[in-house]
C-alpha positions as YAML, in Angstrom:
chain: A
units: angstrom
residues:
- id: 1
  name: MET
  ca: [-9.04, -17.73, 14.57]
- id: 2
  name: LYS
  ca: [-7.43, -15.55, 11.93]
- id: 3
  name: HIS
  ca: [-9.07, -12.30, 10.88]
- id: 4
  name: LEU
  ca: [-8.81, -10.33, 7.64]
- id: 5
  name: LEU
  ca: [-10.01, -6.75, 7.34]
- id: 6
  name: LEU
  ca: [-10.52, -5.90, 3.69]
- id: 7
  name: SER
  ca: [-10.80, -2.43, 2.18]
- id: 8
  name: PRO
  ca: [-10.29, -3.22, -1.51]
- id: 9
  name: ALA
  ca: [-10.40, 0.13, -3.33]
- id: 10
  name: GLY
  ca: [-7.25, 0.70, -5.33]
- id: 11
  name: ARG
  ca: [-5.49, -2.52, -4.34]
- id: 12
  name: SER
  ca: [-5.55, -6.07, -5.59]
- id: 13
  name: LEU
  ca: [-7.17, -8.77, -3.47]
- id: 14
  name: ARG
  ca: [-3.87, -10.67, -3.45]
- id: 15
  name: ALA
  ca: [-2.04, -7.65, -2.04]
- id: 16
  name: LEU
  ca: [-4.73, -7.07, 0.57]
- id: 17
  name: LEU
  ca: [-4.66, -10.65, 1.74]
- id: 18
  name: GLY
  ca: [-0.87, -10.63, 1.93]
- id: 19
  name: ALA
  ca: [-0.80, -7.39, 3.91]
- id: 20
  name: ALA
  ca: [-3.54, -8.53, 6.26]
- id: 21
  name: LEU
  ca: [-1.88, -11.87, 6.95]
- id: 22
  name: SER
  ca: [1.47, -10.18, 7.58]
- id: 23
  name: LEU
  ca: [-0.11, -7.80, 10.06]
- id: 24
  name: ILE
  ca: [-1.89, -10.64, 11.80]
- id: 25
  name: GLY
  ca: [1.46, -12.28, 12.34]
- id: 26
  name: LEU
  ca: [2.93, -9.07, 13.73]
- id: 27
  name: ILE
  ca: [0.25, -8.35, 16.32]
- id: 28
  name: GLY
  ca: [-0.40, -11.99, 17.25]
- id: 29
  name: LEU
  ca: [-4.16, -12.25, 16.78]
- id: 30
  name: GLY
  ca: [-5.40, -15.77, 17.33]
- id: 31
  name: GLY
  ca: [-7.52, -18.15, 19.39]
- id: 32
  name: CYS
  ca: [-6.66, -20.48, 22.24]
- id: 33
  name: ALA
  ca: [-6.27, -24.16, 21.49]
- id: 34
  name: SER
  ca: [-7.22, -26.93, 23.85]
- id: 35
  name: PRO
  ca: [-4.07, -28.81, 24.92]
- id: 36
  name: ALA
  ca: [-5.79, -32.12, 24.26]
- id: 37
  name: LYS
  ca: [-7.07, -31.33, 20.79]
- id: 38
  name: ALA
  ca: [-5.58, -29.60, 17.74]
- id: 39
  name: PRO
  ca: [-7.38, -26.33, 16.85]
- id: 40
  name: VAL
  ca: [-9.66, -26.13, 13.84]
- id: 41
  name: PRO
  ca: [-8.33, -23.41, 11.49]
- id: 42
  name: VAL
  ca: [-10.87, -20.60, 11.18]
- id: 43
  name: VAL
  ca: [-10.62, -17.46, 9.06]
- id: 44
  name: GLN
  ca: [-12.94, -14.48, 9.34]
- id: 45
  name: VAL
  ca: [-13.14, -11.84, 6.58]
- id: 46
  name: ILE
  ca: [-14.67, -8.44, 7.38]
- id: 47
  name: LEU
  ca: [-15.37, -5.88, 4.66]
- id: 48
  name: LEU
  ca: [-14.58, -2.29, 5.66]
- id: 49
  name: PRO
  ca: [-16.34, 0.83, 4.32]
- id: 50
  name: GLN
  ca: [-14.74, 3.07, 1.71]
- id: 51
  name: PRO
  ca: [-14.21, 6.84, 2.05]
- id: 52
  name: GLY
  ca: [-17.23, 8.79, 0.86]
- id: 53
  name: ASP
  ca: [-19.38, 5.63, 0.84]
- id: 54
  name: GLN
  ca: [-17.85, 4.49, -2.46]
- id: 55
  name: PRO
  ca: [-19.06, 1.07, -3.68]
- id: 56
  name: THR
  ca: [-16.95, -1.83, -2.48]
- id: 57
  name: GLY
  ca: [-17.01, -5.59, -2.50]
- id: 58
  name: VAL
  ca: [-15.02, -8.79, -2.26]
- id: 59
  name: VAL
  ca: [-15.60, -12.40, -3.32]
- id: 60
  name: ILE
  ca: [-14.56, -15.22, -0.99]
- id: 61
  name: GLN
  ca: [-14.40, -18.83, -2.13]
- id: 62
  name: THR
  ca: [-14.23, -21.70, 0.37]
- id: 63
  name: GLY
  ca: [-14.10, -25.07, -1.34]
- id: 64
  name: GLN
  ca: [-17.04, -25.06, -3.76]
- id: 65
  name: THR
  ca: [-18.89, -22.28, -1.92]
- id: 66
  name: VAL
  ca: [-18.65, -18.66, -3.09]
- id: 67
  name: GLU
  ca: [-19.81, -15.72, -0.98]
- id: 68
  name: THR
  ca: [-19.87, -12.08, -2.11]
- id: 69
  name: LEU
  ca: [-19.65, -9.24, 0.41]
- id: 70
  name: THR
  ca: [-20.85, -5.83, -0.82]
- id: 71
  name: GLN
  ca: [-21.99, -4.11, 2.38]
- id: 72
  name: PRO
  ca: [-19.56, -2.63, 4.94]
- id: 73
  name: TYR
  ca: [-19.08, -4.72, 8.06]
- id: 74
  name: ARG
  ca: [-20.48, -7.86, 6.48]
- id: 75
  name: SER
  ca: [-18.32, -10.83, 7.34]
- id: 76
  name: VAL
  ca: [-17.65, -14.44, 6.39]
- id: 77
  name: SER
  ca: [-16.31, -17.01, 8.84]
- id: 78
  name: ALA
  ca: [-14.96, -20.25, 7.41]
- id: 79
  name: ALA
  ca: [-13.49, -23.37, 9.00]
- id: 80
  name: ALA
  ca: [-11.90, -26.34, 7.29]
- id: 81
  name: ASP
  ca: [-14.43, -28.75, 5.77]
- id: 82
  name: GLN
  ca: [-17.38, -26.64, 6.93]
- id: 83
  name: PRO
  ca: [-19.70, -24.28, 5.00]
- id: 84
  name: PRO
  ca: [-18.93, -20.58, 5.55]
- id: 85
  name: SER
  ca: [-21.07, -18.50, 7.87]
- id: 86
  name: VAL
  ca: [-22.14, -14.99, 6.75]
- id: 87
  name: GLY
  ca: [-23.02, -12.27, 9.23]
- id: 88
  name: THR
  ca: [-22.61, -8.62, 10.23]
- id: 89
  name: VAL
  ca: [-20.16, -7.17, 12.74]
- id: 90
  name: GLU
  ca: [-20.80, -3.97, 14.71]
- id: 91
  name: PRO
  ca: [-18.46, -1.09, 13.69]
- id: 92
  name: ALA
  ca: [-17.58, -0.33, 17.32]
- id: 93
  name: GLN
  ca: [-16.61, -3.96, 17.88]
- id: 94
  name: VAL
  ca: [-14.32, -3.91, 14.81]
- id: 95
  name: GLU
  ca: [-12.62, -0.70, 15.94]
- id: 96
  name: GLN
  ca: [-12.05, -2.01, 19.46]
- id: 97
  name: THR
  ca: [-10.96, -5.53, 18.54]
- id: 98
  name: TYR
  ca: [-8.58, -4.54, 15.76]
- id: 99
  name: ALA
  ca: [-7.18, -1.30, 17.16]
- id: 100
  name: PRO
  ca: [-3.55, -2.55, 16.80]
- id: 101
  name: LEU
  ca: [-4.18, -3.40, 13.14]
- id: 102
  name: PHE
  ca: [-5.63, 0.03, 12.36]
- id: 103
  name: LYS
  ca: [-2.60, 1.71, 13.93]
- id: 104
  name: VAL
  ca: [-0.25, 0.15, 11.36]
- id: 105
  name: ALA
  ca: [-2.67, 0.33, 8.42]
- id: 106
  name: PRO
  ca: [-1.42, 2.33, 5.41]
- id: 107
  name: PRO
  ca: [-2.50, 5.95, 5.06]
- id: 108
  name: LYS
  ca: [-5.18, 6.60, 2.43]
- id: 109
  name: GLY
  ca: [-4.19, 8.14, -0.86]
- id: 110
  name: VAL
  ca: [-0.92, 9.70, 0.29]
- id: 111
  name: ARG
  ca: [1.31, 11.23, -2.37]
- id: 112
  name: TYR
  ca: [4.67, 12.93, -1.91]
- id: 113
  name: LEU
  ca: [6.86, 14.81, -4.40]
- id: 114
  name: LEU
  ca: [10.63, 15.24, -4.39]
- id: 115
  name: TYR
  ca: [12.58, 17.34, -6.90]
- id: 116
  name: PHE
  ca: [16.05, 16.98, -8.41]
- id: 117
  name: GLN
  ca: [18.95, 19.03, -9.62]
- id: 118
  name: PRO
  ca: [19.28, 19.10, -13.45]
- id: 119
  name: GLY
  ca: [20.54, 15.88, -15.04]
- id: 120
  name: THR
  ca: [21.30, 14.16, -11.71]
- id: 121
  name: THR
  ca: [19.87, 11.96, -8.98]
- id: 122
  name: ARG
  ca: [20.69, 14.61, -6.35]
- id: 123
  name: LEU
  ca: [17.72, 16.13, -4.58]
- id: 124
  name: THR
  ca: [17.24, 19.89, -4.46]
- id: 125
  name: ALA
  ca: [17.94, 21.55, -1.13]
- id: 126
  name: ASP
  ca: [14.23, 21.95, -0.37]
- id: 127
  name: SER
  ca: [13.49, 18.29, -1.14]
- id: 128
  name: GLN
  ca: [16.49, 17.15, 0.89]
- id: 129
  name: ALA
  ca: [15.06, 19.05, 3.84]
- id: 130
  name: GLU
  ca: [11.64, 17.46, 3.27]
- id: 131
  name: LEU
  ca: [13.00, 13.91, 3.06]
- id: 132
  name: PRO
  ca: [13.21, 13.15, 6.84]
- id: 133
  name: ARG
  ca: [9.51, 13.96, 7.27]
- id: 134
  name: ILE
  ca: [8.56, 11.62, 4.41]
- id: 135
  name: GLN
  ca: [10.79, 8.87, 5.77]
- id: 136
  name: ALA
  ca: [9.24, 9.21, 9.23]
- id: 137
  name: GLU
  ca: [5.66, 9.20, 7.96]
- id: 138
  name: THR
  ca: [6.07, 6.19, 5.66]
- id: 139
  name: GLY
  ca: [8.12, 4.34, 8.27]
- id: 140
  name: ARG
  ca: [5.20, 4.44, 10.71]
- id: 141
  name: HIS
  ca: [3.22, 2.11, 8.44]
- id: 142
  name: PRO
  ca: [5.16, -1.17, 7.94]
- id: 143
  name: GLY
  ca: [2.26, -2.70, 5.99]
- id: 144
  name: VAL
  ca: [2.22, -0.15, 3.17]
- id: 145
  name: GLU
  ca: [3.09, -0.70, -0.46]
- id: 146
  name: ILE
  ca: [4.95, 2.18, -2.11]
- id: 147
  name: LEU
  ca: [5.24, 2.99, -5.79]
- id: 148
  name: VAL
  ca: [8.09, 5.39, -6.60]
- id: 149
  name: VAL
  ca: [7.76, 6.97, -10.05]
- id: 150
  name: GLY
  ca: [10.68, 8.89, -11.51]
- id: 151
  name: HIS
  ca: [10.33, 11.72, -14.06]
- id: 152
  name: THR
  ca: [12.57, 14.11, -15.99]
- id: 153
  name: ASP
  ca: [12.32, 17.36, -17.92]
- id: 154
  name: THR
  ca: [12.65, 17.35, -21.71]
- id: 155
  name: THR
  ca: [16.37, 18.08, -21.93]
- id: 156
  name: GLY
  ca: [18.32, 15.17, -23.40]
- id: 157
  name: THR
  ca: [17.21, 12.17, -25.42]
- id: 158
  name: LEU
  ca: [14.17, 10.07, -24.68]
- id: 159
  name: GLU
  ca: [16.32, 7.02, -23.93]
- id: 160
  name: ALA
  ca: [18.61, 8.93, -21.57]
- id: 161
  name: ASN
  ca: [15.67, 10.38, -19.71]
- id: 162
  name: ASP
  ca: [14.08, 6.96, -19.31]
- id: 163
  name: ALA
  ca: [17.26, 5.73, -17.66]
- id: 164
  name: LEU
  ca: [17.65, 8.86, -15.51]
- id: 165
  name: SER
  ca: [14.07, 8.71, -14.25]
- id: 166
  name: LEU
  ca: [14.51, 5.08, -13.20]
- id: 167
  name: ARG
  ca: [17.75, 5.91, -11.37]
- id: 168
  name: ARG
  ca: [15.96, 8.69, -9.52]
- id: 169
  name: ALA
  ca: [13.15, 6.36, -8.49]
- id: 170
  name: ARG
  ca: [15.55, 3.67, -7.30]
- id: 171
  name: GLU
  ca: [17.60, 6.20, -5.35]
- id: 172
  name: VAL
  ca: [14.51, 7.43, -3.52]
- id: 173
  name: GLY
  ca: [13.45, 3.84, -2.92]
- id: 174
  name: LYS
  ca: [16.77, 3.20, -1.15]
- id: 175
  name: LEU
  ca: [16.26, 6.31, 0.98]
- id: 176
  name: LEU
  ca: [12.84, 5.03, 2.04]
- id: 177
  name: GLU
  ca: [14.33, 1.67, 2.97]
- id: 178
  name: GLN
  ca: [16.47, 3.53, 5.50]
- id: 179
  name: SER
  ca: [13.25, 4.38, 7.40]
- id: 180
  name: GLY
  ca: [12.64, 0.67, 8.00]
- id: 181
  name: LEU
  ca: [10.38, -0.18, 5.06]
- id: 182
  name: PRO
  ca: [11.06, -3.64, 3.56]
- id: 183
  name: ALA
  ca: [12.58, -3.45, 0.07]
- id: 184
  name: GLY
  ca: [9.95, -5.90, -1.17]
- id: 185
  name: ARG
  ca: [7.20, -3.36, -0.50]
- id: 186
  name: ILE
  ca: [8.82, -0.65, -2.63]
- id: 187
  name: GLU
  ca: [8.48, -0.65, -6.43]
- id: 188
  name: ALA
  ca: [10.49, 1.84, -8.50]
- id: 189
  name: ILE
  ca: [9.65, 2.72, -12.11]
- id: 190
  name: GLY
  ca: [10.79, 5.43, -14.52]
- id: 191
  name: ARG
  ca: [8.55, 7.41, -16.86]
- id: 192
  name: GLY
  ca: [11.19, 9.65, -18.38]
- id: 193
  name: GLU
  ca: [9.68, 12.75, -19.95]
- id: 194
  name: ARG
  ca: [6.37, 11.08, -20.85]
- id: 195
  name: GLU
  ca: [4.28, 12.50, -17.98]
- id: 196
  name: LEU
  ca: [5.28, 16.13, -17.59]
- id: 197
  name: ALA
  ca: [3.89, 18.05, -14.62]
- id: 198
  name: VAL
  ca: [4.35, 21.21, -16.67]
- id: 199
  name: PRO
  ca: [3.92, 20.68, -20.44]
- id: 200
  name: THR
  ca: [6.89, 22.13, -22.34]
- id: 201
  name: ALA
  ca: [8.58, 21.92, -25.70]
- id: 202
  name: ASP
  ca: [11.62, 19.70, -26.22]
- id: 203
  name: GLU
  ca: [14.91, 20.66, -24.55]
- id: 204
  name: VAL
  ca: [13.26, 22.79, -21.85]
- id: 205
  name: ASN
  ca: [14.84, 22.82, -18.39]
- id: 206
  name: GLU
  ca: [11.72, 22.82, -16.18]
- id: 207
  name: PRO
  ca: [12.38, 22.23, -12.45]
- id: 208
  name: LEU
  ca: [8.87, 20.94, -11.67]
- id: 209
  name: ASN
  ca: [9.29, 18.13, -14.21]
- id: 210
  name: ARG
  ca: [12.46, 16.80, -12.54]
- id: 211
  name: ARG
  ca: [10.67, 14.90, -9.84]
- id: 212
  name: VAL
  ca: [9.84, 11.63, -8.15]
- id: 213
  name: GLU
  ca: [6.31, 10.79, -7.05]
- id: 214
  name: ILE
  ca: [5.95, 8.61, -3.97]
- id: 215
  name: LEU
  ca: [2.56, 6.91, -3.91]
- id: 216
  name: VAL
  ca: [1.67, 5.20, -0.65]
- id: 217
  name: ARG
  ca: [-1.15, 2.66, -0.79]
...
């Protein structure tokens, strides 16, 4: 049996399914097959609660049957060529059974900031010192997806700052790869001077605007 634990807030269903299936492969969850008979593929989906009891839900389609889960710990079990079975799983049972999965689950709503020297992709001394901690923390969660967003101050042209912000994001993405994160889980984008942390006029050298945001989800 394969198991999927879904906590959909802030992530696409496709991403959740991909992450869950990858983790299943890593920790080796599965049933025992009789040597005389091929196993019947079974998938179980369990909906997890959201922080602060926020509304949540997921739609599962098996063949022509559609089931909607909206309550935490509701589950759907489905086997090939059989109608799905809907039920409820005890929270303690979920925590005990899937303890290895929770250990590698991504942290919730984590955001890091790194700052740069003017006009370059070189980190400031303080950010350089902070980098090993960020690498260690993100590296402990192989199933995460990371969005790296580069920014600049308002010195220089709009086009130049767009390019510089993207270079900053890509540089930080490479640094995170060194902690063991797969490159395919890191997306780098540049926002130039469009999203200033500190609003300024044009051609203002503001250190807090020369940054990269690392969003772990």
